C-alpha positions as CSV (number, residue, x, y, z in Angstrom):
1,M,-14.7,-4.0,-7.3
2,G,-15.3,-4.9,-11.8
3,K,-11.9,-7.2,-12.7
4,Q,-10.5,-4.2,-14.7
5,M,-9.8,-2.6,-11.1
6,T,-8.3,-5.2,-9.7
7,E,-5.9,-5.9,-12.0
8,M,-5.4,-2.3,-11.8
9,L,-4.8,-2.4,-7.3
10,K,-2.4,-5.2,-7.9
11,G,-0.5,-2.9,-10.1
12,T,-0.3,0.4,-7.2
13,L,-1.5,-1.8,-4.5
14,E,2.3,-1.7,-3.2
15,G,2.2,1.9,-3.3
16,I,-0.5,2.5,-1.0
17,V,0.3,0.1,1.5
18,L,3.7,2.4,1.8
19,A,1.3,5.7,1.8
20,I,-0.8,4.2,4.3
21,L,2.6,3.7,6.3
22,F,3.6,7.0,5.9
23,A,1.0,8.9,7.5
24,R,1.9,6.7,10.4
25,P,2.7,2.5,11.5
26,A,0.2,0.4,11.8
27,Y,-0.2,-3.0,11.7
28,G,-2.1,-5.8,9.2
29,Y,-5.5,-5.5,10.2
30,E,-5.5,-2.7,10.2
31,I,-4.1,-1.4,6.5
32,T,-7.1,-3.6,5.4
33,A,-9.8,-2.0,7.1
34,W,-8.5,1.6,6.5
35,L,-8.5,0.3,2.6
36,R,-11.9,-0.9,2.3
37,K,-13.3,2.2,4.7
38,Q,-11.7,3.6,1.6
39,S,-14.4,1.1,-0.8
40,F,-11.3,-1.0,-1.8
41,S,-14.0,-3.5,0.0
42,G,-12.4,-6.2,-3.1
43,I,-8.9,-6.7,-1.1
44,A,-8.4,-9.1,0.7
45,E,-6.9,-9.7,4.5
46,G,-4.3,-12.3,2.4
47,T,-3.1,-10.3,0.0
48,V,-2.4,-6.7,2.3
49,Y,-0.9,-9.8,4.5
50,A,1.8,-10.9,1.6
51,L,2.4,-8.0,0.2
52,L,4.0,-6.9,4.5
53,V,6.3,-9.7,4.1
54,R,7.6,-8.4,0.8
55,I,8.4,-5.3,1.4
56,E,9.8,-6.5,4.9
57,R,12.1,-8.3,3.1
58,R,13.1,-5.2,0.7
59,G,13.6,-3.8,4.2
60,L,11.7,-0.8,3.1
61,V,9.5,-1.3,6.6
62,D,11.1,-1.6,10.1
63,V,8.7,-3.9,12.3
64,E,8.3,-3.3,16.1
65,K,5.7,-6.1,17.9
66,V,3.6,-4.9,20.0
67,P,1.6,-7.6,23.2
68,S,-2.2,-7.1,21.7
69,E,-4.7,-7.6,24.2
70,K,-6.5,-10.4,21.7
71,G,-3.4,-13.9,21.1
72,P,0.1,-13.7,19.9
73,P,1.8,-9.4,19.6
74,R,1.7,-7.8,16.4
75,K,3.8,-6.5,14.0
76,V,3.5,-3.2,13.5
77,Y,5.8,-1.3,10.4
78,S,6.9,1.6,9.7
79,L,8.3,3.4,7.3
80,N,12.2,3.7,6.8
81,A,14.6,6.0,5.0
82,Q,14.6,2.8,2.0
83,G,10.7,2.7,1.7
84,R,10.5,6.6,1.9
85,E,12.4,7.3,-1.5
86,Q,9.9,3.6,-2.0
87,L,7.4,5.2,-1.9
88,D,8.7,8.5,-3.5
89,E,9.5,6.9,-6.5
90,F,5.8,5.3,-6.5
91,W,5.0,9.0,-6.9
92,R,7.1,10.4,-8.9
93,T,6.0,7.4,-11.4
94,W,1.8,7.4,-10.7
95,S,2.5,11.3,-11.7
96,F,4.0,10.7,-15.0
97,L,1.4,8.4,-16.1
98,A,-1.6,10.2,-14.6
99,E,-0.5,13.4,-16.7
100,R,-0.1,11.3,-19.7
101,L,-3.5,9.1,-18.9
102,E,-5.5,13.2,-19.2
103,Q,-4.0,13.6,-21.7
104,L,-4.6,10.2,-23.7
105,H,-8.6,11.2,-22.2
106,E,-8.7,14.2,-23.9
107,G,-7.9,13.7,-27.2
108,G,-3.8,13.4,-27.2
109,R,-3.7,17.2,-26.9
């Protein structure tokens, strides 16, 4: 993944993670694995975990500790009402930007 892709992902990763959690609750490693499966291989696990801490502090997710077969309990994150509002705002912003970028791409029409 190139530097430009990395920089663009920094600005959208929160929305991507919120969208993943909209689909279903997940824990950090599951989110990272899904991102890698979708070819976002340059995203470090630590980046996802730091983001999860931030969105938890901001009250965008609910957290449940679930027993794990391989060690300590896992923190499973699920999107709450405030998180859904934030995700809706992300999609509105994304749509606005995508439309403007497409216009630029087509020569400003």
